C-alpha positions as CSV (number, residue, x, y, z in Angstrom):
1,X,28.1,-8.0,4.8
2,X,26.0,-5.0,4.2
3,X,27.1,-1.6,5.4
4,X,25.4,0.5,8.0
5,X,24.2,2.9,5.1
6,X,22.8,0.1,2.7
7,X,21.2,-1.5,5.8
8,X,19.6,2.0,6.6
9,X,18.5,2.3,3.4
10,X,17.2,-1.0,3.2
11,X,15.1,-0.4,6.4
12,X,13.8,3.0,5.1
13,X,12.6,1.5,2.0
14,X,10.8,-1.4,4.1
15,X,9.0,1.1,6.1
16,X,7.5,3.3,3.3
17,X,6.0,0.1,1.9
18,X,4.5,-0.9,5.2
19,X,3.2,2.7,5.9
20,X,-0.6,2.9,5.3
21,X,-2.4,5.2,2.6
22,X,-5.8,6.2,3.1
23,X,-8.6,4.6,0.6
24,X,-8.9,7.5,-1.6
25,X,-5.1,7.9,-1.9
26,X,-4.9,4.3,-2.9
27,X,-7.5,4.7,-5.4
28,X,-5.5,7.7,-7.0
29,X,-2.5,5.6,-6.9
30,X,-3.9,2.6,-9.0
31,X,-6.1,4.8,-11.0
32,X,-9.2,2.7,-9.5
33,X,-12.6,3.5,-7.7
34,X,-12.9,2.9,-4.2
35,X,-15.9,0.7,-4.4
36,X,-13.6,-1.4,-6.9
37,X,-11.0,-2.0,-4.4
38,X,-13.4,-2.8,-1.7
39,X,-14.8,-5.2,-4.0
40,X,-12.2,-6.9,-5.6
41,X,-9.2,-6.4,-2.8
42,X,-11.1,-6.4,0.8
43,X,-8.2,-8.7,2.1
44,X,-5.6,-5.8,1.5
45,X,-7.9,-3.3,3.1
46,X,-7.2,-2.2,6.7
47,X,-9.9,-0.4,9.0
48,X,-8.3,2.9,10.3
49,X,-11.4,3.7,12.4
50,X,-15.2,3.4,12.2
51,X,-15.0,5.3,9.1
52,X,-11.9,5.3,7.6
53,X,-10.3,2.8,5.4
54,X,-6.6,2.1,4.1
55,X,-4.2,0.0,2.5
56,X,-0.1,-0.7,2.7
57,X,1.9,1.3,-0.2
58,X,3.2,-2.5,-0.9
59,X,-0.4,-3.7,-1.8
60,X,-1.3,-0.6,-3.8
61,X,1.5,-1.1,-5.5
62,X,1.2,-4.7,-6.6
63,X,-2.5,-4.0,-7.2
64,X,-0.9,-1.4,-9.9
65,X,1.4,-3.7,-11.6
66,X,0.2,-6.0,-14.4
67,X,0.4,-9.6,-14.3
68,X,2.5,-11.0,-17.1
């Protein structure tokens, strides 16, 4: 059984990964341009407002990792 500290730490990590970053921050994190992100990963992009686009931290980290 998990202790309350471990559970709180796990919950905090999950919340961090679910957070939505603006697309320009995702571009910095992944070193891909915003256009490349829009073209190759439209399924992961979320519309934050009529002009703003974003992506979850978990999706951005998954894009940044190489697949072996």
